[in-house]
C-alpha positions in Angstrom: 8.9 -20.5 -6.1 11.0 -18.8 -3.5 9.3 -15.9 -1.6 12.1 -13.5 -0.5 11.3 -11.6 2.9 12.4 -8.1 3.6 15.2 -7.7 5.7 14.1 -4.2 6.5 10.1 -4.9 7.2 8.4 -2.0 9.4 7.6 -3.7 12.7 4.8 -0.9 14.0 2.4 1.6 12.9 4.2 4.1 11.1 2.7 6.9 13.9 5.7 9.7 13.1 5.4 11.9 10.3 8.7 10.6 8.8 7.2 6.7 9.3 7.0 4.3 6.5 5.2 0.8 6.1 5.9 -1.7 3.7 4.1 -2.2 0.1 2.9 -5.6 -0.3 1.9 -8.1 -3.4 -0.1 -11.3 -2.6 1.9 -14.6 -2.9 0.6 -17.9 -4.9 0.2 -19.2 -1.3 -2.7 -16.9 -0.6 -5.9 -18.6 0.2 -9.0 -17.9 -2.3 -11.1 -16.5 0.7 -8.2 -13.9 1.5 -7.5 -13.2 -2.0 -11.5 -12.1 -2.6 -11.6 -10.0 0.2 -8.4 -8.1 -0.8 -9.5 -8.3 -4.7 -7.4 -8.4 -7.5 -5.2 -5.3 -8.2 -5.4 -3.8 -4.8 -2.8 -1.8 -3.2 -1.5 -3.4 0.2 0.6 -1.6 2.7 1.1 -2.9 6.0 3.8 -3.6 9.0 5.1 -6.9 10.4 3.9 -8.0 14.0 5.9 -9.6 16.8 4.1 -12.8 16.4 5.1 -13.2 12.7 2.0 -11.9 11.4 1.1 -8.8 9.2 -1.5 -6.3 9.8 -2.0 -5.1 6.3 -4.4 -2.2 4.8 -5.5 -2.6 1.5 -7.5 -0.5 -1.4 -9.2 -2.2 -4.6 -11.4 0.9 -5.7 -14.5 -1.2 -5.4 -16.4 1.6 -5.7 -14.6 2.9 -8.8 -13.4 6.4 -7.6 -12.1 8.4 -10.8 -9.2 9.4 -8.3 -8.2 5.9 -7.2 -7.8 4.5 -11.0 -3.7 4.2 -10.4 -2.0 1.9 -8.3 0.0 4.4 -6.7 -3.0 6.6 -5.8 -4.9 3.2 -4.1 -1.6 2.7 -2.2 -1.5 6.1 -0.7 -5.4 5.7 0.4 -4.5 2.5 1.9 -1.3 4.3 4.0 -3.6 7.1 5.0 -5.7 4.9 6.4 -3.3 2.4 8.1 -1.1 5.9 9.3 -3.9 8.0 10.8 -5.5 4.5 12.4 -8.8 5.3 10.8 -11.5 3.1 11.1 -11.8 0.7 7.9 -13.2 -2.8 7.0 -10.3 -2.8 4.8 -7.8 -4.2 7.0 -6.5 -7.4 7.8 -3.8 -9.4 10.0 -2.7 -12.0 7.9 0.1 -14.9 7.4 3.8 -13.6 6.4 3.7 -16.4 3.5 0.8 -15.0 2.1 2.2 -11.6 1.4 5.7 -10.6 -0.5 7.1 -7.3 0.6 8.0 -5.4 -2.6 9.0 -1.6 -1.4 7.9 1.1 1.0 5.1 3.8 1.3 5.6 7.0 3.5 4.3 10.3 3.6 6.9 11.4 1.1 6.3 8.7 -1.4 6.5 5.4 -2.7 10.1 3.4 -3.3 9.4 0.3 -5.2 12.3 -2.6 -4.9 10.8 -5.2 -6.9 8.9 -3.9 -9.5 8.7 -7.0 -11.7 6.3 -8.5 -8.6 4.3 -5.7 -8.7 3.8 -6.0 -12.4 3.1 -9.8 -12.3 0.5 -9.0 -9.7 -1.3 -6.1 -11.6 -1.0 -8.4 -14.9 -2.5 -11.3 -13.2 -5.4 -8.7 -12.2 -5.8 -7.2 -15.7 -4.7 -4.4 -14.1 -1.3 -3.6 -15.9 -2.5 -0.4 -17.2 -2.8 1.0 -13.8 0.9 0.4 -12.8 3.4 3.1 -11.9 5.9 4.2 -14.4 8.8 4.4 -12.2 10.2 2.9 -9.1 9.9 6.2 -6.9 7.0 7.7 -6.9 7.1 11.4 -4.8 4.1 13.2 -3.4 3.9 16.9 -4.0 4.0 18.6 -0.9 0.5 20.4 0.1 -0.1 24.0 -0.9 0.9 26.4 1.9 -2.0 27.8 3.7 -3.7 30.7 1.9 -3.1 34.3 3.8 -6.5 35.6 5.2 -6.3 39.4 4.8 -8.8 41.4 7.3 -10.5 44.2 5.4 -10.3 47.4 7.1 
């Protein structure tokens, strides 16, 4: 099995509004204890470090929230944690050979470049029904703020 590393792996936290992070799935080389921590079916986002490791944030919906059933919703939640640098236990630094890059995520949406790898991960996790329907998922922009009209 050959693992293809992304030629365009983001190498820093996406602090700018138009910044992006990578999407990952585990490889066959992942250790069992790391897989148990991340949990099957999880969405994994992150970026590369200069020491050839990855910083990843993951969401597996372990508390069964109804808003996190679909894989893309899990990915967005993990990305929001990463982007805002929120404190979380769903974060780790790992070896590059434990994860394979399958696409990108940003504040605008998701682009999946290797859908077959994502579908394989979700099928192995008995979560194929949570897979995205397309390779590009755009987030709806937030609604404009409501106008407050003062009563005279």
